[in-house]
C-alpha positions as CSV (number, residue, x, y, z in Angstrom):
1,M,26.2,54.5,35.2
2,L,29.1,55.3,32.9
3,A,29.5,51.6,32.0
4,V,25.8,51.3,31.1
5,S,26.1,54.5,29.0
6,N,29.1,53.2,27.2
7,N,27.5,49.8,26.5
8,Y,24.4,51.6,25.0
9,E,26.7,53.9,23.0
10,S,28.6,50.9,21.7
11,Q,25.4,49.3,20.5
12,V,24.3,52.5,18.8
13,M,27.7,52.9,17.2
14,V,27.7,49.4,15.8
15,K,24.2,50.0,14.3
16,Q,25.1,53.3,12.8
17,E,28.4,52.0,11.4
18,A,26.5,49.2,9.7
19,Q,24.2,51.7,8.1
20,R,27.2,53.6,6.6
21,E,28.1,51.3,3.7
22,Q,29.6,53.9,1.4
23,T,33.3,54.1,0.7
24,A,35.3,57.2,1.4
25,S,35.4,57.8,-2.4
26,M,31.6,57.5,-2.7
27,E,31.2,59.9,0.1
28,D,33.5,62.4,-1.6
29,Y,31.4,62.2,-4.7
30,L,28.2,62.7,-2.8
31,E,29.7,65.6,-0.9
32,A,30.9,67.2,-4.1
33,I,27.5,66.8,-5.8
34,A,25.8,68.4,-2.8
35,N,28.3,71.3,-2.6
36,L,28.1,71.9,-6.4
37,G,24.3,71.7,-6.3
38,E,24.0,74.5,-3.7
39,G,22.5,77.5,-5.5
40,R,22.6,75.8,-8.9
41,K,20.0,73.9,-10.8
42,V,22.2,71.3,-12.4
43,V,25.5,69.4,-11.7
44,R,27.5,68.0,-14.5
45,V,30.2,65.3,-14.7
46,K,32.9,67.9,-15.7
47,Q,32.2,70.0,-12.6
48,I,32.7,67.0,-10.3
49,S,35.8,66.0,-12.2
50,E,37.3,69.4,-11.7
51,M,36.3,69.7,-8.1
52,L,37.7,66.3,-7.1
53,G,40.7,66.4,-9.5
54,V,39.8,63.1,-11.2
55,K,39.2,62.2,-14.8
56,M,35.7,62.3,-16.2
57,P,35.5,58.4,-16.8
58,S,36.2,58.0,-13.1
59,V,33.3,60.2,-12.3
60,T,31.1,58.3,-14.7
61,S,32.0,55.0,-13.1
62,A,31.4,56.4,-9.6
63,L,28.0,57.8,-10.7
64,K,27.0,54.4,-12.0
65,K,27.7,52.8,-8.6
66,L,26.0,55.6,-6.8
67,S,23.0,55.3,-9.1
68,E,22.9,51.5,-8.5
69,R,22.7,52.2,-4.8
70,E,19.9,54.7,-5.5
71,L,21.9,57.6,-4.1
72,V,22.0,59.7,-7.3
73,E,19.9,60.1,-10.4
74,H,21.9,60.3,-13.6
75,E,21.5,59.5,-17.2
76,R,24.4,59.4,-19.6
77,Y,25.4,63.0,-20.6
78,G,22.6,64.3,-18.3
79,H,22.4,66.2,-15.1
80,I,23.2,64.7,-11.8
81,K,20.9,64.9,-8.8
82,L,21.0,63.4,-5.4
83,T,18.1,61.2,-4.3
84,P,16.6,61.9,-0.9
85,E,18.8,59.1,0.5
86,G,21.9,60.4,-1.3
87,D,21.2,63.9,0.0
88,K,20.9,62.5,3.5
89,V,24.3,60.8,3.2
90,A,25.9,63.9,1.7
91,R,24.5,66.2,4.4
92,D,25.9,63.8,7.0
93,V,29.4,63.8,5.4
94,I,29.3,67.6,5.1
95,R,28.2,67.9,8.8
96,R,31.1,65.7,9.9
97,H,33.5,67.6,7.7
98,K,32.5,71.0,9.1
99,A,32.5,69.7,12.7
100,L,36.0,68.3,12.3
101,T,37.3,71.4,10.6
102,R,35.9,73.5,13.4
103,F,37.5,71.3,16.0
104,F,40.9,71.3,14.4
105,A,40.8,75.1,13.8
106,Q,39.1,76.3,17.0
107,A,39.9,73.8,19.6
108,L,43.4,72.8,18.4
109,G,44.4,76.1,16.7
110,I,45.4,74.4,13.4
111,N,45.4,76.6,10.3
112,K,42.3,76.5,8.1
113,E,43.9,74.8,5.2
114,T,45.4,71.9,7.2
115,A,42.2,71.7,9.2
116,E,40.2,71.2,6.0
117,E,42.6,68.6,4.6
118,D,42.6,66.6,7.8
119,A,38.9,66.8,8.1
120,C,38.5,65.5,4.6
121,K,40.6,62.4,5.5
122,I,39.0,61.7,8.9
123,E,35.3,62.4,8.0
124,H,35.1,59.0,6.4
125,V,36.5,56.8,9.1
126,I,35.4,58.4,12.4
127,S,32.7,56.5,14.3
128,S,29.4,58.1,14.9
129,L,30.0,58.1,18.7
130,S,33.3,59.9,18.4
131,M,31.9,62.4,16.0
132,E,29.0,63.2,18.2
133,R,31.3,63.6,21.2
134,L,33.6,65.8,19.2
135,V,30.7,68.0,18.2
136,K,29.5,68.3,21.8
137,F,33.1,69.1,23.0
138,V,33.4,71.9,20.4
139,E,30.1,73.3,21.4
140,F,31.0,73.0,25.1
141,I,34.4,74.8,24.8
142,E,32.8,77.6,22.8
143,A,30.5,78.3,25.7
144,C,32.8,77.2,28.6
145,P,36.4,78.0,27.8
146,L,39.1,75.5,28.8
147,G,40.6,77.8,31.4
148,S,37.3,77.7,33.4
149,A,37.3,76.3,36.9
150,N,36.3,72.6,37.2
151,F,36.4,72.1,33.4
152,P,36.3,68.2,33.5
153,S,33.3,68.0,35.9
154,R,31.5,70.7,34.0
155,Y,32.0,68.9,30.7
156,E,30.8,65.6,32.3
157,Y,27.6,67.5,33.5
158,Y,27.1,68.7,29.9
159,L,27.5,65.2,28.5
160,E,25.2,63.6,31.1
161,H,22.4,66.2,31.0
162,G,22.7,67.7,27.5
163,E,22.6,71.2,29.1
164,L,25.4,73.6,30.0
165,P,26.2,74.2,33.7
166,R,24.5,77.4,34.9
167,D,27.8,79.4,34.9
168,C,28.5,78.9,31.1
169,S,27.3,81.0,28.2
170,K,24.3,79.6,26.2
171,R,25.3,81.3,23.0
172,S,26.0,78.3,20.6
173,V,25.1,75.1,22.2
174,R,22.0,73.2,21.1
175,K,20.4,70.5,23.3
176,R,21.0,67.0,21.8
177,K,19.6,63.6,22.5
């Protein structure tokens, strides 16, 4: 059963990785635009430049590429807005970043600053399969601490069934496909 599951997961991973064509740099720009756009009506080149610590011409060049890929809407000297597809990519990067930060800080006990820095580096290269497993692992250990009896078998049960064993807390785990 595990071999069949891993074969299926490998096929899913290959498909998902093929869909993720953006470079790490492009993903950083999309993430910055999404974060800057939260609670604001407009995002400008200067804000992105300051947030990412790059020069404004670099931002303009990146925006041109993102616009060509239909991930952002931007006219010269105008406001910057994510397209629905750009927003989808940005939200995925943000989700990966948050999950990795949570894993490093909560599961590994790494300080917040280092956890953020490491998450920013890894969020662009981690496979979809590894990311989903990591998210499930963090959710699991939040509900079923590592010191619990039969930890490995309980974790396997959670992976296989998508549900916590009966003796674990249900406070933060969502059922996933």
